[in-house]
C-alpha positions as CSV (number, residue, x, y, z in Angstrom):
1,M,-171.3,137.1,32.7
2,Q,-174.8,138.3,33.7
3,P,-175.4,142.0,33.7
4,L,-174.9,143.8,37.0
5,F,-178.5,145.1,37.0
6,P,-180.8,142.6,35.4
7,K,-183.7,144.1,33.4
8,S,-186.2,141.6,34.7
9,K,-187.4,141.8,38.3
10,G,-185.0,139.7,40.5
11,S,-184.0,139.0,44.0
12,W,-181.4,140.7,46.1
13,Q,-179.5,137.4,45.8
14,T,-179.3,137.9,42.0
15,L,-178.0,141.4,42.5
16,L,-175.5,140.3,45.0
17,K,-174.2,137.6,42.6
18,G,-173.8,140.3,40.0
19,V,-171.9,142.6,42.3
20,A,-169.7,139.6,43.5
21,A,-168.9,138.6,39.9
22,L,-167.9,142.2,39.0
23,S,-165.8,142.6,42.2
24,L,-164.1,139.3,41.8
25,A,-163.4,139.7,38.1
26,T,-162.0,143.2,38.6
27,L,-160.1,142.9,41.9
28,A,-158.9,139.3,41.9
29,G,-157.8,139.3,38.2
30,I,-159.9,136.3,37.2
31,P,-159.0,135.2,33.6
32,A,-161.6,135.9,31.0
33,S,-162.2,132.2,30.6
34,A,-163.3,132.0,34.2
35,Q,-165.8,134.8,34.0
36,D,-168.4,133.1,31.9
37,R,-171.5,131.8,33.6
38,D,-171.0,128.1,32.9
39,H,-167.4,128.2,34.3
40,D,-168.5,130.1,37.4
41,E,-170.9,127.2,38.3
42,H,-167.8,125.0,38.9
43,I,-165.9,127.5,41.1
44,H,-166.9,128.5,44.6
45,F,-163.8,130.2,46.0
46,F,-162.1,132.9,43.9
47,P,-158.4,134.0,44.4
48,G,-157.8,137.1,46.5
49,N,-160.8,136.7,48.8
50,L,-160.9,135.7,52.4
51,V,-162.5,132.7,54.0
52,V,-163.8,132.9,57.6
53,S,-164.9,129.8,59.5
54,R,-168.1,130.5,61.4
55,S,-170.3,128.4,63.6
56,L,-174.0,128.9,64.2
57,Y,-175.6,127.5,67.4
58,N,-178.9,125.6,66.9
59,N,-180.8,127.7,69.4
60,N,-183.2,125.1,70.7
61,A,-184.3,125.0,74.3
62,N,-184.7,121.2,74.0
63,N,-181.0,120.7,73.4
64,V,-180.5,120.6,77.2
65,K,-183.1,119.9,79.9
66,V,-182.8,121.6,83.3
67,G,-181.9,119.0,85.8
68,A,-180.5,116.6,83.2
69,L,-177.4,114.8,84.4
70,L,-174.1,116.0,82.9
71,P,-171.7,115.0,81.5
72,P,-173.4,112.5,79.2
73,N,-173.6,108.9,80.6
74,C,-171.8,110.2,83.7
75,A,-173.4,107.4,85.8
76,D,-171.3,104.9,83.7
77,T,-168.1,106.8,84.2
78,V,-166.0,108.0,87.1
79,G,-168.4,111.0,87.4
80,P,-169.4,112.9,89.3
81,C,-172.8,113.7,87.8
82,V,-174.1,117.2,88.0
83,A,-177.5,118.7,87.1
84,A,-177.9,121.1,84.2
85,V,-178.8,124.6,85.4
86,N,-180.1,125.9,82.1
87,N,-181.9,124.6,79.1
88,G,-180.6,124.9,75.5
89,T,-181.5,128.5,75.0
90,Y,-178.6,130.7,73.8
91,P,-176.6,132.2,75.5
92,F,-177.9,130.9,78.8
93,V,-177.1,127.3,77.8
94,F,-173.4,127.9,78.4
95,N,-174.0,128.7,82.1
96,N,-174.0,124.9,82.3
97,D,-170.2,125.3,82.1
98,T,-170.3,126.6,85.7
99,V,-171.3,123.1,86.9
100,D,-169.9,120.8,84.2
101,S,-166.3,121.9,83.3
102,S,-166.5,119.7,80.2
103,F,-169.7,121.3,78.9
104,G,-170.0,122.1,75.2
105,I,-172.5,121.5,72.4
106,T,-171.8,120.8,68.8
107,S,-172.9,123.1,66.0
108,K,-172.7,123.6,62.2
109,I,-169.6,125.0,60.5
110,Y,-169.9,127.5,57.7
111,L,-167.1,128.8,55.4
112,D,-167.9,132.4,54.5
113,Q,-166.2,133.9,51.5
114,I,-165.7,137.6,51.8
115,T,-163.8,140.4,50.1
116,P,-160.8,141.8,51.9
117,W,-162.9,144.7,53.0
118,G,-165.7,142.5,54.4
119,F,-168.3,142.2,51.7
120,L,-170.0,138.8,52.1
121,L,-170.1,136.9,48.8
122,D,-171.4,133.5,49.9
123,S,-171.4,130.8,52.6
124,L,-170.6,127.1,52.2
125,E,-172.1,124.8,54.9
126,V,-169.8,121.9,55.9
127,P,-171.7,118.6,55.7
128,N,-173.3,117.6,59.0
129,S,-176.2,115.7,60.5
130,S,-178.5,116.2,63.4
131,L,-179.2,113.9,66.3
132,R,-182.5,113.0,64.6
133,D,-180.8,112.3,61.2
134,I,-178.0,109.9,61.9
135,S,-178.5,108.3,58.5
136,S,-176.2,110.9,57.1
137,E,-173.4,110.3,59.5
138,S,-171.2,108.8,56.8
139,N,-170.2,112.3,55.8
140,Q,-170.3,114.9,58.5
141,L,-168.2,117.3,60.5
142,V,-169.1,119.7,63.3
143,T,-167.4,121.9,65.9
144,S,-168.0,122.5,69.6
145,F,-169.7,125.9,69.5
146,S,-167.9,127.4,72.5
147,S,-164.5,125.8,72.0
148,K,-162.6,129.0,71.0
149,S,-159.5,127.2,69.6
150,E,-161.2,125.1,66.9
151,I,-161.7,125.3,63.1
152,A,-158.6,127.3,62.3
153,L,-158.1,127.6,58.6
154,N,-154.9,127.0,56.7
155,L,-154.0,126.6,53.0
156,S,-152.2,123.4,51.9
157,T,-148.6,123.8,50.9
158,D,-149.6,124.0,47.3
159,G,-152.2,126.6,48.1
160,K,-155.0,124.7,46.4
161,L,-156.9,123.3,49.5
162,L,-158.2,124.7,52.7
163,T,-157.7,122.5,55.8
164,F,-159.4,122.4,59.2
165,M,-160.5,120.1,61.9
166,G,-163.7,119.1,63.7
167,Y,-165.7,116.2,65.2
168,V,-167.4,113.3,63.5
169,A,-170.5,113.9,65.5
170,P,-174.1,115.1,65.0
171,I,-175.1,118.7,65.8
172,D,-176.4,119.3,69.3
173,A,-174.2,116.6,70.8
174,I,-173.2,117.4,74.4
175,D,-169.6,117.5,75.6
176,A,-168.0,116.1,72.4
177,S,-165.0,118.4,72.8
178,N,-164.0,116.5,75.9
179,S,-165.1,113.0,74.8
180,N,-162.8,110.1,74.2
181,T,-162.1,109.0,70.6
182,P,-163.4,105.4,69.9
183,G,-159.9,103.9,69.6
184,V,-158.4,105.7,72.6
185,I,-160.5,105.3,75.7
186,D,-159.4,106.9,79.0
187,P,-161.4,105.3,81.8
188,S,-160.8,108.3,84.0
189,N,-162.6,110.7,81.6
190,P,-166.0,111.7,83.1
191,V,-167.6,112.2,79.7
192,G,-169.3,109.0,78.7
193,V,-169.5,109.4,74.9
194,S,-166.8,109.0,72.2
195,Y,-166.4,110.6,68.8
196,Y,-163.6,110.6,66.2
197,R,-161.9,113.8,65.3
198,A,-161.4,114.5,61.6
199,V,-159.3,116.6,59.3
200,A,-161.2,118.2,56.4
201,T,-160.1,119.7,53.1
202,V,-162.1,121.8,50.6
203,N,-161.0,122.8,47.2
204,R,-161.9,125.9,45.1
205,S,-165.0,124.1,43.8
206,G,-166.4,123.5,47.3
207,K,-165.7,119.7,47.3
208,F,-164.9,118.3,50.7
209,T,-162.8,115.3,52.0
210,F,-162.7,114.0,55.6
211,T,-160.0,112.0,57.3
212,E,-160.9,110.5,60.7
213,T,-158.4,110.1,63.5
214,N,-158.1,108.8,67.1
215,A,-155.9,111.6,68.1
216,Y,-156.9,114.3,70.6
217,S,-159.0,111.9,72.7
218,G,-160.4,113.8,75.7
219,N,-159.8,117.2,74.0
220,N,-159.8,118.9,70.6
221,G,-158.0,119.1,67.3
222,R,-157.4,122.7,66.5
223,A,-155.6,123.3,63.2
224,A,-154.3,121.3,60.2
225,I,-152.2,121.8,57.2
226,L,-151.9,119.4,54.2
227,N,-148.4,119.0,52.9
228,N,-149.0,118.0,49.3
229,T,-145.9,119.2,47.5
230,N,-142.6,117.5,46.5
231,G,-144.3,114.1,46.5
232,A,-145.7,114.4,50.0
233,N,-149.3,113.8,51.0
234,F,-150.1,114.0,54.7
235,F,-151.5,116.4,57.3
236,Y,-149.7,118.1,60.1
237,T,-152.2,118.9,63.0
238,A,-152.2,120.8,66.3
239,G,-154.3,120.2,69.4
240,N,-154.5,118.7,72.8
241,A,-155.5,115.5,74.5
242,G,-156.7,114.2,77.9
243,N,-159.7,114.9,80.1
244,G,-158.9,112.5,82.9
245,S,-156.6,111.8,85.8
246,N,-152.8,111.1,85.9
247,P,-151.2,108.8,84.7
248,Q,-152.7,109.1,81.3
249,P,-153.1,106.0,79.0
250,N,-150.5,105.6,76.2
251,G,-153.1,106.6,73.6
252,I,-153.6,110.0,75.3
253,I,-149.9,110.7,75.4
254,L,-149.5,109.7,71.7
255,G,-152.6,111.6,70.7
256,A,-151.7,115.1,72.0
257,G,-149.8,117.9,70.5
258,T,-148.9,117.6,66.8
259,Q,-149.7,114.6,64.6
260,I,-148.8,113.5,61.1
261,I,-151.9,111.9,59.4
262,D,-152.3,110.2,56.0
263,P,-155.3,111.5,54.1
264,S,-158.1,108.9,53.5
265,K,-159.8,108.5,50.2
266,A,-162.7,106.5,51.7
267,P,-166.0,107.8,52.9
268,E,-166.1,108.3,56.7
269,S,-168.3,105.2,57.2
270,F,-165.6,103.0,55.7
271,Q,-162.7,104.5,57.6
272,T,-161.0,102.6,60.4
273,P,-158.6,105.0,62.2
274,T,-155.6,103.4,63.9
275,A,-153.5,104.6,66.8
276,P,-152.4,108.3,66.8
277,T,-149.1,109.1,65.1
278,P,-147.3,112.0,66.8
279,V,-144.8,113.9,64.7
280,G,-143.4,116.3,67.3
281,S,-143.1,116.7,71.1
282,F,-141.4,119.0,73.6
283,S,-140.5,118.5,77.2
284,V,-139.5,121.3,79.6
285,T,-136.8,119.0,80.8
286,K,-134.8,120.3,77.8
287,L,-134.7,123.7,79.5
288,G,-133.5,122.2,82.7
289,D,-136.9,122.3,84.4
290,K,-138.6,119.6,86.3
291,A,-140.8,117.3,84.2
292,D,-144.5,118.2,83.9
293,K,-147.5,116.0,83.6
294,I,-146.6,113.7,80.7
295,G,-148.0,115.0,77.4
296,K,-149.3,118.4,78.7
297,D,-146.3,120.3,77.4
298,D,-147.7,119.5,74.0
299,N,-150.9,121.6,74.3
300,F,-150.6,123.3,70.9
301,R,-152.9,125.8,69.2
302,G,-151.5,127.8,66.3
303,L,-149.9,126.2,63.3
304,T,-148.1,127.4,60.2
305,I,-145.4,126.3,57.7
306,F,-142.7,128.7,56.5
307,N,-139.5,127.9,54.5
308,N,-140.0,124.1,55.1
309,V,-140.4,124.4,58.8
310,V,-143.5,123.6,60.9
311,Y,-144.2,126.1,63.6
312,F,-146.6,125.9,66.5
313,T,-147.8,128.0,69.5
314,K,-148.8,127.0,73.0
315,G,-150.8,129.5,74.9
316,S,-153.0,127.7,77.5
317,G,-152.9,125.3,80.4
318,S,-150.8,125.4,83.5
319,N,-148.1,123.1,82.2
320,G,-145.2,123.7,79.8
321,V,-144.2,127.0,78.3
322,D,-146.6,129.3,76.5
323,T,-144.5,130.4,73.5
324,V,-143.6,129.7,69.8
325,Y,-142.1,126.3,68.8
326,F,-140.8,124.6,65.7
327,I,-140.1,121.0,64.7
328,D,-136.3,120.3,64.4
329,T,-135.9,117.6,61.7
330,T,-132.1,117.9,61.8
331,G,-131.6,117.1,65.5
332,T,-129.0,119.9,65.8
333,A,-130.9,123.2,66.0
334,C,-131.4,123.3,69.8
335,P,-129.5,121.0,72.1
336,K,-130.8,122.9,75.1
337,G,-134.4,123.4,73.8
338,V,-134.0,126.8,72.3
339,G,-132.8,127.8,68.8
340,V,-133.6,128.6,65.2
341,P,-134.2,126.2,62.3
342,A,-131.1,124.8,60.7
343,V,-130.2,126.0,57.2
344,G,-131.6,123.6,54.7
345,A,-134.0,121.9,57.1
346,T,-136.7,119.8,55.6
347,L,-140.3,119.2,56.6
348,P,-141.0,116.0,58.7
349,I,-142.1,113.1,56.6
350,S,-142.7,110.3,59.2
351,P,-144.1,109.9,62.7
352,L,-141.8,110.5,65.7
353,A,-140.0,107.3,66.8
354,Y,-140.6,106.4,70.5
355,D,-140.1,103.7,73.0
356,A,-143.5,102.4,74.1
357,T,-142.0,101.0,77.3
358,T,-141.0,104.5,78.6
359,L,-144.1,106.5,77.6
360,Q,-145.5,106.5,81.1
361,T,-142.2,107.6,82.7
362,S,-140.5,109.8,80.1
363,G,-143.2,110.5,77.5
364,L,-142.3,111.1,73.9
365,P,-138.7,112.1,72.9
366,S,-138.3,115.9,72.3
367,N,-137.7,116.9,68.7
368,M,-139.1,120.4,69.0
369,C,-137.5,123.7,70.0
370,I,-138.6,127.1,71.4
371,L,-137.9,129.7,68.8
372,A,-134.9,131.7,70.0
373,G,-136.0,135.1,71.6
374,F,-139.4,133.9,72.6
375,P,-140.4,133.3,76.2
376,T,-138.9,130.2,77.9
377,G,-140.4,130.6,81.4
378,L,-142.9,128.1,82.7
379,A,-146.6,128.9,82.2
380,K,-147.4,128.3,85.9
381,T,-145.1,131.2,87.0
382,A,-145.0,133.5,83.9
383,N,-145.6,137.2,84.6
384,P,-147.0,138.7,82.5
385,V,-149.1,135.9,81.2
386,A,-148.4,135.0,77.5
387,A,-151.3,133.6,75.4
388,P,-149.9,133.2,71.8
389,F,-152.3,131.9,69.3
390,G,-152.1,132.4,65.5
391,L,-148.8,133.2,63.7
392,W,-147.9,134.5,60.3
393,F,-144.6,135.2,58.6
394,A,-144.5,138.3,56.4
395,N,-141.0,137.3,55.3
396,A,-138.0,135.5,56.8
397,E,-137.2,138.4,59.1
398,T,-140.7,139.4,60.2
399,L,-143.1,137.3,62.2
400,Y,-146.5,138.4,63.5
401,V,-147.9,136.5,66.5
402,A,-151.5,136.9,67.8
403,D,-152.0,137.0,71.6
404,E,-155.6,136.3,72.7
405,G,-155.2,137.9,76.2
406,D,-155.6,136.2,79.5
407,G,-159.4,135.9,79.6
408,F,-159.7,137.3,83.1
409,A,-163.2,137.2,84.5
410,G,-162.4,136.8,88.2
411,D,-164.4,139.9,89.3
412,T,-166.0,143.1,88.1
413,T,-162.7,144.6,87.0
414,L,-162.7,142.3,83.9
415,Y,-163.0,145.2,81.4
416,T,-160.4,147.4,82.9
417,H,-158.1,144.4,83.3
418,A,-158.5,143.6,79.6
419,A,-157.8,147.2,78.6
420,A,-154.6,147.3,80.7
421,Q,-153.0,144.3,78.9
422,T,-149.8,145.1,77.1
423,A,-149.2,141.8,75.2
424,A,-152.7,141.2,73.9
425,G,-153.2,142.0,70.2
426,I,-150.8,141.3,67.3
427,Q,-147.1,141.2,68.2
428,K,-144.4,142.0,65.7
429,W,-141.1,140.1,66.0
430,I,-137.9,140.9,64.0
431,F,-135.1,138.4,63.3
432,N,-131.5,139.5,64.1
433,S,-129.3,137.4,61.8
434,S,-126.2,138.5,63.8
435,T,-127.4,137.1,67.1
436,Q,-129.7,134.4,65.5
437,T,-132.5,135.6,67.8
438,W,-136.0,137.0,67.3
439,N,-136.6,140.3,69.0
440,F,-139.9,141.8,70.0
441,A,-140.7,145.1,68.3
442,Y,-144.2,146.1,69.4
443,T,-147.8,145.0,69.8
444,L,-150.5,146.4,67.6
445,Q,-153.5,147.4,69.7
446,N,-154.8,150.7,68.5
447,G,-158.5,150.4,67.5
448,L,-158.8,146.9,68.9
449,E,-160.8,148.4,71.8
450,L,-159.5,146.0,74.4
451,G,-161.9,145.9,77.4
452,V,-164.6,148.0,75.7
453,P,-167.9,146.2,76.0
454,Y,-170.1,146.1,72.9
455,T,-173.7,145.3,72.1
456,V,-175.0,142.3,70.2
457,N,-178.5,142.2,68.7
458,K,-180.9,140.2,71.0
459,Y,-178.1,139.5,73.5
460,P,-179.1,139.8,77.2
461,A,-178.2,143.1,79.0
462,G,-177.2,143.6,82.5
463,T,-175.6,140.9,84.8
464,N,-175.5,137.2,84.3
465,S,-177.0,135.8,87.5
466,A,-174.9,132.6,87.2
467,T,-171.6,134.5,87.3
468,G,-172.5,137.8,88.8
469,L,-170.7,139.6,86.0
470,P,-172.0,141.6,82.9
471,W,-173.1,139.7,79.8
472,A,-171.7,142.2,77.3
473,P,-168.5,140.9,75.6
474,A,-165.4,143.0,75.1
475,T,-162.3,142.3,73.0
476,D,-159.5,140.6,74.9
477,G,-157.0,140.0,72.2
478,V,-156.6,138.2,68.8
479,R,-156.6,134.5,68.0
480,N,-156.1,133.1,64.4
481,I,-154.5,135.4,61.8
482,T,-153.4,135.6,58.2
483,G,-151.9,138.4,56.2
484,S,-150.7,139.8,52.8
485,V,-147.8,141.9,51.7
486,D,-148.3,144.8,49.3
487,G,-145.1,146.6,48.6
488,G,-143.7,147.9,51.9
489,K,-146.9,147.3,53.9
490,V,-148.6,144.3,55.3
491,T,-152.3,143.9,56.1
492,I,-153.1,141.4,58.8
493,Y,-156.5,139.9,59.5
494,G,-157.4,138.4,62.9
495,I,-160.2,136.8,64.8
496,T,-160.8,138.5,68.2
497,S,-161.1,136.8,71.5
498,T,-163.5,138.1,74.2
499,V,-163.9,138.7,77.9
500,S,-167.4,138.7,79.5
501,G,-169.4,137.4,82.3
502,S,-171.0,134.7,80.2
503,G,-170.8,131.1,81.4
504,D,-168.3,130.4,78.6
505,Q,-166.5,133.3,76.9
506,G,-165.8,131.1,73.9
507,A,-169.5,131.4,73.1
508,D,-169.4,135.2,72.8
509,P,-170.1,136.7,69.4
510,N,-166.7,138.1,68.3
511,R,-165.2,139.9,65.3
512,L,-162.9,139.8,62.3
513,V,-160.5,142.8,62.4
514,A,-157.7,144.1,60.1
515,V,-154.7,146.3,60.6
516,T,-152.0,147.6,58.2
517,D,-148.4,147.8,59.3
518,V,-145.3,149.2,57.7
519,L,-143.2,146.2,57.1
520,S,-139.8,147.8,57.8
521,N,-141.0,149.7,60.9
522,T,-139.6,148.7,64.3
523,D,-140.6,151.9,66.1
524,A,-143.4,151.3,68.6
525,T,-144.4,155.0,68.6
526,K,-145.0,155.0,64.9
527,A,-146.8,151.7,65.1
528,A,-149.2,153.2,67.7
529,T,-150.8,155.3,64.9
530,E,-151.7,152.1,62.9
531,K,-155.3,151.3,63.7
532,F,-157.5,148.2,63.6
533,T,-160.7,148.3,61.7
534,I,-163.7,145.9,62.1
535,V,-164.2,143.9,59.0
536,R,-167.0,141.6,60.2
537,K,-169.1,141.0,63.3
538,A,-170.6,137.7,64.5
539,D,-174.3,138.0,65.1
540,F,-176.4,136.5,67.8
541,A,-175.6,132.8,68.4
542,E,-172.7,133.0,66.0
543,V,-168.9,132.8,66.6
544,L,-166.0,133.4,64.2
545,R,-163.0,131.1,64.4
546,G,-160.5,130.9,61.5
547,V,-159.4,133.1,58.7
548,S,-157.4,132.3,55.5
549,F,-157.1,133.4,51.9
550,T,-159.1,131.4,49.4
551,P,-157.7,128.3,47.7
552,G,-155.7,129.4,44.6
553,T,-154.6,132.7,46.1
554,S,-150.9,133.2,45.4
555,S,-148.1,133.1,48.0
556,N,-148.0,135.0,51.3
557,H,-146.0,137.7,49.7
558,D,-148.3,138.7,46.9
559,R,-151.9,138.0,47.9
560,W,-153.6,140.7,45.8
């Protein structure tokens, strides 16, 4: 290993690598064989650290021209066409969302490796290409910069790979997040471009794979987990589909919600994705409610696996129930739509069987359940509003669920509204084995600074003329989370959501925060003394999205 302070004159980068090597070797317990210089060249991610997915907007005025017609190729679709109100300069570019509800622009993805206390070790750029460099399109993945629900990070079931989702599109592409996929075209979608979605993996050496899919046409893929244990080898994914009118084409119905996807070994340019393959679905008719718009009950965001069960959250849209779900592979766990996983349940290994002749009238069959104890009221009438996002099990009896807040920006009370929320933050739920029900314990909020506006370097001050509301972002809740158990305490890391007067709150620079909770505690008064700390802040034209431990880190119960 190189000395911490080289004798010869060197760069800060050299010093940083020395500090990183010492920190990693000491704190993550790297074997001696892994500490020599030659070996380190083949390892990018070291156990015990965090990985945060970050996106950086290409701040170029020429990305959008004022007066240009939106969405792309709208004259060839159902339209209507609207004129762009701002050029591509950040953050004003996202005022175009006020006229084009599909507006978004693609950007690079970075995977930042940091220590648990926030020291940046390095950043890994996900392969991508620009609009002017399409020759590299055989291996690329980008995100939609302002799409807040994208690039969640999850470890594979064997813990050796990170998995996430994005678009097979160049950077600076407009409205990719609401585009059709090439194999599932909805003629009622006003966006006149199409891009595959793709699932990515990266191993501890920084090597990527990409698997394209026709799922999530008209909307976005949000999270993925690779099941690669016990002879399995496929992805589970979460997302949403559709950006057109009703009724939706069969491909949109099939491509929503949660998918099971076989990984591809071929380069992207040689892949030929087939029809979407759903693995789970839920209908509010199981609860005795009137059927919603077909497919829109399956608008999933958060995703995790625990004890051989796949769990999801739904927390947006006016259809369905915003709550926590799981896939019931036994068919016996929830005859009325609510229950807990059956003892001995196994992970799903094949797509959901369905009758193609009834998709337009009945949708997919329901093989999912609302987790007993969690809300069952329809999103359109829920009060207070629930917005569950990430979820993490500390153990079989303790579940933490992030709530991102309601995103209210209807008037100048947006900050006080955010501060008054009681559900936003990280909720703790405890399982009662006697009643077979999960019970809400409390919400961790102290130090999260809900509704408190903060400054961002080079960000505009005052009021956004397009919305009549202040530019400054404030924390509104928490999105993706992960955690670790250390004795009787848990430490939870979360990506914050924001509220602001920007044209699209998803484009606000946000934060990575952490809080420590006593695992056995159920007393809200005691929990109120547990305080969030800021681990990392997004800078100008940056957003943070997902958080995970590094590939090779041990199980949830012994991260450090």
